[in-house]
N, C-alpha and C positions, 0 to 999 in steps of 0.2 A: 433700363437705365438711360437717362437722358442728360445731355450736357448743354446748358443754356449759355455758358460763358464762352466768349472768343478769346479770353485771356489764356495765353499758352501756359501760364503758371497755375491755372485752375486745376483742382484735383481731377475732375472728370474732363478728359480731353475732348475738344470741340468736334473733331471729325470722326475719330474711331470710337468715341463714347466709352472709353476705358479709364479706370482709375488705378492707382497703386493697389496691388493685391489681386487684380483681375487676370494677370498673366503669370505664367510660370515657365522657366527654362528658356532655351533659344526659341526664336520665332521664325517659322517658315512663312515665306511671302509669295504666294501664287498671285497671279493677276486676277483671274476670273473667280468671282465669289462661289460659283458652282464647283470649282476645283477644291474647295474646302472639304466637301463631302468625300471626294476621292482620297484626300489625305487622311481624314479622321477615320475612315473605314479601315485603315491599316493599323490604327492604334489599339492599345489595350482597353482604353476607355476615353471618353471625351465629354465635354459639356460646352454648349454655345454660350458665349459671354456677352456678345453685342453684335448688332447688325445695323449699320447706318450708312446710307449711300452705298458706295462700292466696298466699304470696309466691313467685312464679316470676320469675327474672331471666335475661336474655340480653343479651349485648353484641355489637356489630358495627359496621358503617359504613353510612352512607347518603350518596350523592353525595360520597364521600370524607371525610365528617366522622364522628368517633367518636360512638357513640350507645348508650344502654342502655335497656332496658325492664324494669320490675318491676311485677307485678300486685299490687294492694293488698287485694283482697276488697271487700266492700260496706260503705260507711259510713266516717265520719270516724275512729272509734277505731282501726280497723286501718290506715287510711291514714296517720294520724299516726305510728304505729309505723314504717311504711315510711320516711316522710320523716326521722324521727329517726335511724334506723339507717343509711339511705343517706347522710345528711349526715355521719355519723361515719366513713364509709369514703371520703369525698371528693366526694360529689355537691354541686354548687352551683347547678344549674338543674333545675327540675321542670316538666313539662307534663302535666297530667291529660288523658287521652284516653278519653272515655266517651260515654254516652248521656244523654238528658235529655228532659223534657217541656217543650214550648214553650207559652207562655201569652199571647203577643201576636198580634194579627191579622197576616196576611201572612207567617207563618213556617210553612213546609211540612215535612211529614215527609221526612227525607233532607237537609234543610238543616243547615248547621253553625252553632253558636253559640260565639263566642269571648268569653270572660269578661273584662270590664274590672275588675270588683269583685264582691263577694259579700255577701249578707245572711247573717249567721251564726246561722241557726236551729238548727244542730247544737250539741251540748253540749261536744264535745271541746275546741274552741278556747277556750271560756270557762274551762276549767281551766288555761289558760296565761296569759290576760290578760283584763283587764276588758272588759265587753261592748260599750263604745262604741269600742273599738279597731277601726280599719277593716281589712277584708280586701281588699287591693288587689293587682291583678296587676302584674307588672313591665311597664313600658312597652316595654322591649325585646322581651319575649316576645310581648306583644300585637301589636307591629309586625311581628314575624317571622311570626306566625300569619296576620295579615291579608295580608301579602305572599305567603305560601305559598298561601293560598286564592285570591288573585287570579291567581297564575301558573298554578294548576291549573284555573282557571275553575269553581270550586265556589261555589254560592250560600251566603252566610254572613251572619250578623248579629253585631254587637258590642254587648254590653250587660251588665247586671247579672244575676247568677245568685243564686237562693236555694238554700242547701244545708240539707237537712233530715236528721234522724236516722231518721225513720220513713217507709217507702215508702207506707204506707196513711194512717193518721191524720195524720201530719206533712205530707203533701202534699195534704190535702183530699179523700182518698178514703174511702169507707166501709170499716169493718172487718168482722170476722166477723159474720154474721147481721145486717148493716145497721147495726152500731154506728157512731155519729157522735160524734167527739170535739168537745169544746167549742171553738168558733171555726173548725172546719174547713170549715163550709158557706160561710163568707165569705172564706176564706184566699186562694183564687186570685184572686177579684175585687179584694181589697185589694192584692195584689201587682201585678196588672195596672194598677191606678190609680197605683201607685208606679213604673211603667215598668220593672218587673223583667221580664226576657226569658224566663227558663227556670228550671226546678227540677231539682235533682239532689242528691247526697248527700255529696260529698267536697271540692268546690272550695274552700269557705271555710276549711276546716282547713288545706289545703295552702298557701293564700295567707297565712293568718295566721302559720303557723310559718315560712314562708320570710321574711316581713318581720321577724319577731322575730330570726331568725338571720342577717339580712343576705344572703339568698340570692335567686335569681330564680325566679319561678313564674308559671304561667298555666294556662289550660284551654281545650280545644276539645272540644265534644260534638256528636254527631249527634242530631238530633231524631228520637226513636223515637215519641213521643206528642205529639199536638196537643191540649192540654186545652181549646181553644176549640171545635174541631170533633168531638172524641172519637175521631179517627183514631189508630190504633196500628199500627206496622209497623217491624220491625227493618231499617231502611233507612239507608244511608250510613255504616256502621261503618268500611269501608275508607277512605272519604274523610277521616274524622277522623284515622285512622292515617297516611294519606299526607300530610295537611296538617301534622301535628305533626312527622313525620319530615323533611319539607322545611324546616320552621321551624328545626329543629336545624342543618341545613346553613347556613341564612341567619344564624343566631346565631353560628356559627363565623366566617362572613364579617364580621359586625358586630364581633366581638371583634378580628379582624385589622385592620379599618379603624380601630378605636379605638386600637390599638397604633401604627399608622402615623401617626395624627394626634396622638398624645400626649394623648388625652382620656380621661376616666373613664366617660363615658356616650355611647352612640350617640344621634344625633339626626337629624332629617330633612335637615339640611344635609350629611350625610355620605352618599356614594353607596354602594350595594351592588353 
């Protein structure tokens, strides 16, 4: 499938090369296109739908629920493109599945962090709405992710995420030849004092756009780096993928329960 038009109203979207009918269910959003295989290997079945630039999409089912995955590449600019174009072809729920650096004590490499809200240190969302607009996760998505992590018996934390544009200077790391950006030496400490749990590069843009458009969104990330201890290991990638996939199944059940009860929002008084 190819999309030749840059018109955002065209049927086939310019970057993700998807059209209405190409996706089904909530969309998981990993950054790395190679992570698509990690995710779809957990599903009951899947079929690749498109692969253009950093955007690789597959649809399938998990525990009987329809589900989609689209890789976004690194950072909020490319991620916002994915959210925009996926929304245009019918997506209404997004879950970022990624990796992060933990900055609070007691968070181990391999743990999961479920985002309740995000500090908008990236620039993309600021081109959509004023800077004091909050980046808040859907309470339904957060609840589904927590329930999934509990059922899978994975160690997890729920908290605030900071999303940065730069992996090095923007996250308090030294640049080339020891370059130190203004304010970066105290960045992590200030975030710790503000009770921010982790740092990554996409969540706040996803949450902001979802709220602007009346869509559901959340994020679950595996801790690859512990900025307190200095430990780094690519650990827990499949746990985040499995947690997000199970959360999609639980969201499908939530939506069914809402319809049966005749309510607009799922709440703790409704059984799953």
